[in-house]
C-alpha positions as CSV (number, residue, x, y, z in Angstrom):
1,M,0.0,0.0,-0.1
2,S,1.4,3.4,-0.9
3,F,0.6,6.7,0.9
4,E,0.7,10.3,0.0
5,P,3.4,12.3,1.6
6,V,2.4,14.2,4.8
7,E,4.9,16.1,7.0
8,Y,5.3,15.5,10.6
9,T,7.0,16.5,13.7
10,A,9.1,14.0,15.7
11,M,10.3,13.7,19.3
12,L,13.3,11.6,20.5
13,L,14.7,10.2,23.5
14,G,18.2,8.9,23.3
15,A,19.8,11.0,20.7
16,T,23.2,10.8,22.2
17,G,22.9,6.9,22.3
18,N,24.2,4.4,19.6
19,V,20.7,3.7,18.0
20,G,19.2,7.2,18.9
21,G,22.1,9.1,17.2
22,H,21.3,7.3,13.9
23,I,17.6,7.7,14.4
24,L,18.2,11.6,14.7
25,K,20.4,11.5,11.5
26,L,17.6,9.8,9.5
27,L,14.9,12.1,10.8
28,V,16.8,15.3,10.0
29,Q,17.4,13.7,6.5
30,S,13.7,12.8,5.9
31,P,11.7,15.3,3.6
32,L,8.7,14.7,5.6
33,C,10.1,15.5,9.0
34,T,9.9,19.2,9.8
35,K,11.3,19.3,13.3
36,V,12.7,16.8,15.8
37,V,12.3,17.6,19.4
38,V,15.3,16.1,21.1
39,V,15.2,15.5,24.9
40,T,18.5,15.5,26.8
41,R,19.8,15.7,30.2
42,R,22.3,18.5,29.0
43,H,22.7,20.7,26.1
44,V,24.7,18.8,23.4
45,A,26.5,21.2,20.9
46,E,27.0,18.3,18.5
47,L,23.3,17.8,17.9
48,A,22.8,21.5,16.5
49,N,20.8,21.7,13.4
50,P,18.1,24.1,11.9
51,R,15.5,21.1,12.4
52,V,16.4,20.2,15.7
53,Q,15.1,21.7,19.0
54,Q,16.8,20.5,22.3
55,V,14.8,20.4,25.3
56,V,17.0,19.8,28.4
57,V,15.2,18.1,31.3
58,N,15.5,16.9,34.8
59,M,14.9,13.3,34.0
60,D,13.1,12.8,37.2
61,T,10.5,15.5,36.2
62,L,10.6,14.6,32.6
63,E,6.8,14.2,32.0
64,A,5.9,17.7,33.5
65,E,8.8,19.5,31.9
66,L,8.4,18.0,28.6
67,A,4.6,18.6,28.4
68,P,4.9,22.1,26.8
69,H,7.3,21.2,24.2
70,A,5.3,17.9,23.2
71,K,2.4,19.8,21.9
72,G,1.7,19.1,18.1
73,V,4.0,16.3,18.0
74,D,3.2,13.4,15.5
75,I,5.7,10.7,16.1
76,A,7.7,9.9,19.2
77,L,10.6,7.6,19.2
78,A,12.4,6.2,22.4
79,A,15.9,4.6,22.0
80,F,17.0,5.0,25.5
81,G,18.3,2.6,28.1
82,V,21.2,1.2,29.9
83,G,21.0,-2.1,28.2
84,K,22.6,-5.4,29.6
85,G,25.7,-3.8,31.1
86,S,23.7,-2.8,34.2
87,A,24.8,-5.4,36.5
88,K,26.8,-3.1,38.7
89,M,23.7,-0.6,39.0
90,A,21.1,-0.6,41.7
91,D,17.9,-2.3,40.6
92,E,15.9,1.0,41.3
93,E,18.2,2.9,39.1
94,V,18.1,0.6,36.2
95,R,14.2,0.5,36.3
96,K,14.3,4.4,36.2
97,I,16.5,4.4,33.0
98,E,14.7,1.4,31.4
99,I,11.2,1.9,32.2
100,T,10.2,5.3,34.2
101,Y,12.1,7.6,32.0
102,P,10.9,6.2,28.4
103,T,7.4,5.7,29.7
104,A,7.2,9.3,31.1
105,F,8.5,10.3,27.6
106,A,6.0,8.5,25.9
107,S,3.1,9.7,28.2
108,A,4.0,13.2,27.5
109,A,4.1,12.6,23.9
110,K,0.6,11.0,23.9
111,A,-0.7,14.0,25.9
112,G,0.9,16.3,23.3
113,G,-0.9,14.4,20.4
114,A,1.3,11.9,19.2
115,R,-0.3,9.2,17.3
116,V,2.8,7.0,16.5
117,L,5.2,5.7,19.3
118,A,8.3,3.6,18.7
119,M,9.9,1.8,21.7
120,M,13.0,0.0,21.8
121,S,12.9,-3.1,23.6
122,S,14.5,-6.5,23.4
123,V,14.0,-10.0,22.0
124,G,12.4,-12.2,24.6
125,A,11.0,-9.2,26.5
126,D,8.4,-10.7,29.1
127,S,7.2,-9.2,32.3
128,Q,7.1,-12.5,33.8
129,S,10.6,-13.6,33.0
130,S,13.1,-14.8,35.5
131,N,15.6,-12.8,33.9
132,K,15.7,-9.1,35.3
133,Y,16.7,-7.5,32.0
134,L,13.9,-9.1,30.1
135,R,11.5,-8.6,32.7
136,N,12.3,-4.9,32.7
137,M,11.9,-4.8,29.0
138,G,8.4,-6.7,29.3
139,D,7.3,-4.1,32.1
140,K,8.3,-1.3,29.6
141,E,6.3,-2.8,27.0
142,K,3.2,-3.1,29.2
143,Q,3.4,0.3,30.3
144,S,3.7,1.6,26.6
145,E,0.7,-0.4,25.6
146,A,-1.5,1.0,28.4
147,L,-1.0,4.5,26.9
148,E,-3.1,3.4,23.9
149,V,-1.5,5.4,21.2
150,D,-2.9,4.9,17.7
151,F,0.2,3.0,16.8
152,L,2.8,1.4,18.9
153,G,5.8,-0.2,17.5
154,L,7.8,-2.5,19.8
155,Y,11.3,-3.1,18.5
156,R,13.0,-6.1,19.7
157,P,16.6,-6.5,18.7
158,A,19.0,-9.3,19.8
159,V,22.8,-8.4,19.7
160,I,23.3,-4.9,18.4
161,L,26.3,-4.5,16.3
162,G,28.0,-1.1,15.7
163,N,27.3,-0.4,19.3
164,S,30.0,1.0,21.5
165,N,28.9,-1.4,24.2
166,T,29.3,-4.6,21.8
167,P,32.6,-6.0,21.1
168,S,33.5,-5.4,17.5
169,A,34.6,-9.2,17.1
170,L,30.8,-10.1,17.3
171,G,30.3,-8.3,14.1
172,L,32.3,-10.7,12.4
173,V,31.1,-13.9,14.6
174,M,27.5,-13.4,14.9
175,P,26.5,-13.5,11.2
176,L,28.5,-16.7,10.8
177,L,26.2,-18.3,13.3
178,H,22.7,-17.0,12.0
179,W,22.2,-20.1,10.1
180,A,22.0,-22.2,13.2
181,M,19.7,-19.9,15.4
182,P,16.0,-18.7,15.0
183,S,15.7,-15.4,13.1
184,R,14.6,-13.6,16.2
185,Y,18.1,-13.9,17.6
186,H,19.9,-12.7,14.7
187,S,22.3,-9.8,15.5
188,I,21.3,-6.5,14.0
189,H,23.3,-3.4,13.2
190,K,22.3,-0.3,15.0
191,N,21.8,1.7,11.7
192,D,19.4,-1.1,10.5
193,L,17.4,-0.8,13.7
194,A,17.3,2.9,13.7
195,R,16.0,2.7,10.0
196,A,13.4,0.4,11.0
197,M,12.1,2.4,13.8
198,V,12.0,5.6,11.6
199,A,10.7,3.9,8.5
200,Q,7.8,1.8,10.3
201,S,6.9,5.0,12.4
202,E,6.6,7.0,9.0
203,Q,4.5,4.3,7.4
204,A,2.1,4.2,10.2
205,F,1.8,7.9,10.7
206,L,1.1,8.4,6.9
207,A,-1.5,5.6,7.1
208,L,-3.1,7.1,10.1
209,A,-3.1,10.8,8.7
210,Q,-4.9,9.6,5.5
211,G,-7.5,7.6,7.4
212,K,-6.0,4.2,6.3
213,G,-4.7,3.1,9.6
214,P,-6.4,1.0,12.2
215,A,-9.5,2.2,13.8
216,A,-8.6,1.1,17.3
217,P,-4.9,1.5,19.0
218,A,-2.8,-1.0,17.3
219,V,0.4,-2.6,18.7
220,K,3.1,-4.2,16.3
221,T,6.0,-6.2,17.7
222,L,9.0,-6.2,15.4
223,E,11.7,-8.7,15.7
224,Y,14.4,-9.4,13.3
225,K,12.4,-10.8,10.3
226,E,9.7,-7.8,10.6
227,M,12.6,-5.3,10.7
228,E,14.4,-6.7,7.9
229,P,12.5,-5.2,5.0
230,F,13.5,-1.7,6.2
231,F,17.3,-2.6,6.0
232,V,19.4,-0.6,3.4
233,A,22.4,-2.4,2.0
234,G,25.4,-0.3,2.8
235,D,23.9,1.5,5.7
236,D,25.7,-0.6,8.3
237,G,28.7,1.4,9.1
238,K,31.0,-0.9,7.1
């Protein structure tokens, strides 16, 4: 199904991260995206761009501080978290970063009028899991679903390559093992993940804007196979 182009405003949490940084690049390059509201803890000179509006917030009061800046936003993307390298952090602090802050961001976006939400999660996310990290991801997904935005995309990568927290050797080893594992556990380059989040969000918004989207709030879970159609050869940092 093809859609007529419709301009939109985006809001992004996690622009200084590995995946979020590429999401911002793609949004700035998109001819449909007129403005990106970037939520940060501090002003970042490297993010300066005519299309970018930085909003510096205290993360513990994120929702209230972000509310006036979220008005009129169409698409919200959250690529924010501490990841699996959180073993040395207190559980309460990890849950703030992985769950509280992203869902506060999403709630402010919904209140501001956002119709599409893209939330980065993880393969295996399950609020009933015995694994702490996967349980946190499951809780984040449940809280995101409770907001009932018109379209919620839950993006579940396995190992993210090109990530500063991922050993570069895995970029060579993981693809060699793909044949022996279910596709949901295939490694994904951060740029491919970012592109999937942006492209799927644009498609969903265009459908909704033209009255071709779902009549009720829709949730789409995207694992490797569902994200693969959005990959672009050569856009993997090689």
